[in-house]
C-alpha positions in Angstrom: -171.0 -99.6 -110.1 -173.5 -100.0 -107.3 -173.4 -103.6 -105.4 -175.0 -103.0 -102.5 -177.7 -105.5 -101.8 -178.1 -106.6 -105.0 -176.2 -110.4 -106.3 -173.6 -109.5 -108.6 -171.3 -111.6 -109.9 -168.1 -111.0 -112.5 -168.1 -113.9 -115.3 -166.0 -114.3 -118.4 -168.1 -113.4 -121.1 -167.8 -116.6 -122.8 -169.2 -118.6 -120.3 -172.9 -116.6 -121.0 -175.7 -118.5 -122.8 -177.6 -116.3 -125.0 -180.5 -117.7 -126.5 -182.3 -114.0 -126.6 -179.7 -112.9 -128.9 -182.2 -113.4 -131.9 -184.9 -111.1 -130.1 -182.7 -107.7 -130.2 -182.4 -105.8 -133.1 -178.9 -104.2 -133.8 -178.1 -100.8 -133.8 -175.0 -99.6 -135.1 -175.1 -95.7 -134.0 -176.1 -97.3 -130.2 -173.3 -99.5 -130.6 -170.6 -97.2 -131.1 -172.2 -94.8 -128.2 -171.8 -97.8 -126.0 -168.3 -98.4 -127.3 -167.0 -95.1 -126.4 -169.0 -95.3 -123.0 -167.1 -98.6 -121.7 -163.8 -97.3 -123.0 -164.1 -94.1 -120.8 -166.2 -95.0 -117.7 -166.1 -98.7 -118.0 -169.4 -101.0 -117.5 -171.5 -99.0 -114.9 -174.5 -101.4 -115.3 -174.6 -105.1 -114.9 -176.3 -107.1 -117.5 -179.0 -109.2 -116.2 -179.1 -113.4 -115.9 -180.4 -116.0 -114.9 -178.6 -119.2 -113.5 -180.0 -122.7 -114.5 -178.0 -125.8 -114.1 -175.0 -124.5 -113.7 -175.3 -122.4 -116.7 -175.7 -118.5 -117.5 -178.4 -117.6 -119.4 -178.2 -113.8 -120.4 -181.8 -112.1 -120.3 -181.0 -108.4 -120.8 -177.7 -106.3 -122.0 -176.8 -107.8 -125.5 -175.7 -104.5 -126.4 -173.3 -104.1 -123.9 -172.1 -108.0 -124.0 -171.3 -107.5 -128.0 -169.5 -103.5 -127.3 -167.4 -105.0 -124.3 -166.2 -107.9 -126.7 -165.2 -104.7 -129.4 -163.3 -103.0 -126.3 -161.3 -106.3 -125.9 -162.5 -107.3 -123.0 -163.1 -110.8 -121.2 -165.5 -110.4 -118.3 -168.8 -108.6 -117.5 -170.7 -107.9 -114.5 -173.6 -109.6 -114.2 -176.8 -109.2 -112.0 -178.1 -113.0 -111.3 -182.1 -112.8 -111.3 -183.8 -115.5 -109.4 -186.3 -116.7 -111.8 -186.8 -119.3 -114.5 -186.4 -118.2 -118.3 -190.1 -117.9 -119.1 -190.4 -115.5 -115.9 -187.6 -113.9 -117.1 -189.1 -113.3 -120.6 -192.0 -112.2 -119.1 -190.2 -109.6 -116.8 -188.4 -108.0 -119.7 -191.7 -107.1 -121.3 -193.2 -106.0 -118.3 -190.3 -103.8 -116.9 -189.0 -99.9 -118.4 -185.7 -101.0 -120.1 -182.5 -98.9 -120.1 -183.0 -99.2 -123.6 -186.9 -99.5 -124.8 -187.7 -102.6 -126.5 -188.8 -102.1 -130.1 -192.2 -103.4 -131.1 -190.4 -106.4 -133.1 -188.2 -107.1 -130.0 -191.3 -107.9 -128.1 -192.5 -109.6 -130.7 -189.9 -112.3 -130.6 -190.0 -112.7 -126.8 -193.7 -113.0 -127.2 -193.6 -115.4 -129.9 -190.5 -117.9 -127.7 -193.0 -117.6 -124.8 -195.8 -119.1 -127.0 -193.4 -121.4 -129.1 -191.2 -122.6 -126.0 -193.1 -122.5 -123.2 -196.2 -123.1 -124.0 -198.2 -120.0 -122.8 -201.4 -118.6 -124.5 -201.4 -115.0 -126.1 -203.8 -114.0 -123.3 -201.8 -115.9 -120.3 -198.8 -113.6 -121.8 -200.6 -110.2 -121.6 -202.4 -111.0 -118.4 -198.5 -111.6 -116.9 -197.4 -108.5 -117.9 -200.2 -106.1 -117.5 -201.4 -105.5 -120.9 -204.2 -106.0 -123.5 -204.7 -109.0 -125.7 -204.8 -106.9 -128.3 -201.1 -105.8 -127.7 -200.0 -109.3 -127.8 -201.9 -109.3 -130.7 -200.7 -106.8 -132.7 -197.2 -107.6 -132.1 -197.3 -110.9 -132.9 -199.1 -110.2 -136.5 -196.0 -107.4 -137.0 -193.8 -110.2 -136.9 -195.8 -112.7 -139.1 -196.3 -109.9 -141.8 -192.6 -109.3 -142.4 -191.2 -111.7 -145.1 -188.1 -113.5 -143.7 -185.5 -111.0 -145.8 -187.1 -107.8 -144.3 -187.4 -109.3 -140.7 -183.5 -110.6 -141.0 -182.2 -107.0 -142.3 -183.9 -105.4 -139.1 -182.2 -107.7 -137.4 -178.9 -107.4 -138.8 -179.4 -103.3 -138.7 -179.5 -102.9 -142.0 -182.9 -101.1 -141.8 -184.8 -99.6 -139.5 -188.1 -100.5 -138.7 -190.3 -97.9 -139.8 -188.8 -98.6 -143.2 -189.1 -102.1 -142.9 -193.3 -102.2 -142.2 -193.8 -98.9 -144.7 -191.5 -99.6 -147.7 -189.6 -103.5 -147.8 -192.5 -105.1 -146.5 -195.0 -104.0 -148.8 -192.3 -104.0 -151.9 -191.9 -107.4 -151.0 -194.9 -108.7 -151.3 -195.0 -107.3 -154.9 -191.7 -107.8 -155.8 -189.2 -109.7 -153.5 -186.3 -109.2 -156.1 -186.8 -105.5 -155.7 -186.9 -105.8 -152.0 -183.8 -107.7 -151.9 -181.8 -105.2 -154.4 -182.9 -102.1 -151.9 -182.0 -103.7 -149.0 -178.4 -104.4 -150.2 -178.1 -100.8 -151.6 -179.4 -99.5 -148.1 -176.9 -101.8 -146.4 -174.1 -100.0 -148.4 -175.3 -96.5 -148.0 -178.4 -95.7 -146.0 -181.3 -93.3 -146.7 -183.4 -91.6 -144.4 -187.1 -92.6 -143.4 -188.1 -89.2 -145.5 -186.0 -90.4 -148.3 -187.1 -93.8 -148.0 -191.1 -92.4 -147.9 -189.9 -90.3 -151.2 -188.9 -92.8 -153.0 -191.5 -95.5 -152.3 -194.2 -93.4 -153.3 -192.6 -92.1 -156.7 -191.6 -96.3 -157.4 -195.7 -97.2 -156.7 -196.9 -94.7 -159.5 -194.1 -95.3 -162.3 -193.5 -97.5 -165.3 -192.0 -101.1 -164.9 -188.9 -99.5 -166.9 -188.4 -96.5 -164.4 -188.5 -99.0 -161.2 -186.0 -101.0 -162.6 -183.9 -98.1 -163.0 -184.5 -96.8 -159.2 -184.0 -100.0 -157.8 -180.5 -100.5 -160.1 -179.3 -97.1 -157.9 -181.6 -96.0 -155.5 -178.6 -93.3 -154.2 -178.5 -91.9 -157.8 -182.2 -91.6 -158.3 -182.5 -89.8 -154.9 -179.8 -87.0 -156.0 -181.5 -86.9 -159.6 -184.8 -86.3 -158.2 -183.3 -83.2 -156.2 -185.9 -84.3 -153.6 -183.4 -82.8 -150.4 -182.9 -79.5 -152.6 -187.1 -79.3 -153.2 -187.2 -80.4 -149.2 -185.0 -77.5 -148.0 -186.4 -74.7 -150.2 -189.9 -75.8 -149.1 -188.8 -75.4 -145.4 -187.4 -72.1 -146.4 -190.4 -71.0 -148.2 -192.8 -72.0 -144.9 -190.3 -69.4 -143.2 -192.1 -66.6 -145.0 -190.6 -64.4 -147.6 -186.9 -64.2 -146.3 -186.8 -67.8 -146.4 -188.2 -67.5 -150.2 -185.6 -65.3 -151.2 -182.8 -67.0 -149.3 -183.7 -70.2 -151.1 -183.5 -68.4 -154.5 -180.3 -67.2 -154.0 -178.7 -70.3 -152.5 -179.8 -71.3 -156.4 -178.6 -68.4 -158.0 -175.4 -69.1 -156.5 -175.0 -72.9 -157.5 -175.8 -71.3 -161.2 -173.2 -68.8 -161.1 -170.9 -71.6 -160.1 -171.6 -73.6 -163.0 -171.3 -70.8 -164.9 -168.2 -69.5 -164.2 -166.8 -73.0 -164.9 -167.9 -73.2 -167.9 -167.1 -69.6 -169.1 -163.7 -70.5 -167.8 -163.3 -73.5 -170.4 -164.5 -71.5 -172.8 -161.9 -68.4 -172.3 -159.3 -70.8 -172.2 -160.0 -71.7 -176.0 -160.5 -68.8 -177.1 -164.4 -69.5 -177.8 -165.5 -65.8 -176.1 -163.5 -63.9 -178.5 -166.1 -62.0 -180.5 -169.4 -63.0 -178.9 -171.2 -59.7 -179.0 -174.6 -61.3 -178.1 -172.9 -63.2 -175.1 -171.5 -60.0 -173.7 -174.8 -58.5 -174.2 -176.3 -60.3 -171.6 -173.3 -60.9 -169.1 -173.4 -56.8 -169.1 -177.3 -57.0 -168.4 -176.8 -59.9 -165.6 -173.9 -57.8 -164.3 -176.3 -54.7 -164.0 -179.2 -56.3 -162.4 -176.8 -58.1 -160.1 -175.2 -54.7 -159.3 -178.5 -53.3 -158.4 -179.2 -56.0 -156.1 -175.9 -55.5 -154.2 -177.0 -52.0 -154.1 -180.7 -52.8 -152.1 -178.7 -55.2 -149.6 -175.7 -52.6 -148.7 -178.0 -50.0 -148.0 -180.4 -52.3 -145.9 -177.4 -53.2 -144.6 -176.0 -49.7 -143.8 -179.7 -48.6 -142.3 -179.4 -51.6 -139.9 -175.4 -50.6 -138.5 -177.1 -47.1 -138.3 -179.9 -47.9 -136.0 -178.0 -50.1 -133.9 -175.1 -47.4 -133.4 -178.4 -44.7 -132.5 -179.6 -47.5 -129.9 -176.2 -47.8 -128.6 -175.4 -44.2 -128.1 -178.9 -43.7 -126.4 -177.9 -46.2 -124.0 -174.6 -44.2 -123.3 -176.1 -40.9 -122.7 -178.8 -42.5 -120.8 -181.5 -41.5 -123.2 -183.4 -44.4 -122.4 -186.6 -44.6 -121.0 -187.0 -46.2 -117.7 -190.2 -45.1 -115.8 -193.0 -46.9 -115.9 -194.4 -48.3 -118.7 -198.3 -47.6 -118.1 -197.5 -43.9 -117.8 -196.7 -43.8 -121.9 
C-alpha cells in the first residue's frame, strides 16, 4: 500500500462508526471476490473516513470492512479526509469510486444531505456538478420503491433492475405476491431476463394462474421451457446450421426419454408381440441411418479437403505471387 503523502492510520475495525452502512447495497458476488483478494493480497486500498470529536466515521469502503471481518481481521487501514460529514457525502457523490455507486445508493446519500444536513436538492446538485434533475430522478427512485422491496435490495436479495421493473409494480398491485416472490428469489435467484418473462406472463394471466406462479416461481419457469425456447431462438438466429443443431438437441432429449421408457417396458416383457410398435421403430431406425450417412459423408469430404490442402502446402503447390496477377 502506497503511504507516501497520505494521512493513513491503522485502526481496529470496532472503532469505526458506520452511519452510511444503510446507503450501501449488498452484493454477494462482489463480497466473495473481495474476500478472496484480501486473503491472497491483503488490503491494497485504504478505506476513507473522517474524524469528528475523536470518532472515526467511515465514508467509503464498507464492503472492504465487512470482507476484512469475514477474513478474521481486527484492523483496517484508513485514509483520513479533512472535512465534515456533509462535505464528505458530497465528495462521494462527485468523485469516481472504485466500485461505482448504484443510483439507489446515491439517492440515500442525497436524502441524508437533505434530511440530516439541511441542504436543498438544488444545493446538492450544484455542489457535485450535476443537474437538479439528476437529484430529482434519484429521490423519485427512492420514494417509488415500497419499503419491503427497498429493504430486499439493500440486503442483496434482489438486484436494482428487478426491484424497479418487477417488484415495485408488483408490490403496488399485490404486496403479498411481491413479498412471496422476494422470499423465493432469496432462496434461489432468477436472472433479469427470467424475471422479465415471469412478470410479463404474470400480468396477462388469470388470478388462479398468478397464485400458482407465485407459489413456486422456479417450478413455473422450468415448466414454461423459457430457457430452452430462448436457447433455440439464439440458434435459429445463427442460421440453418443453428436451427439444425437446436432440432438435433431436441431429438437427443426425445431419444433419451424413449430409451428409458423402452427399457422399462422391455423389463416388464411388454414389448413381446408388439408388431405395430416394432414397425415404427424400424422406420425410425431407417431415417436415423440415412441422416447418419449424410453426416458421415460430409465429415469425410471435409477431411479429404483438409488432407488435400496439407498435401499442396507440403509439395509447394501454393501460389505465392502477386494476387493482382490472378
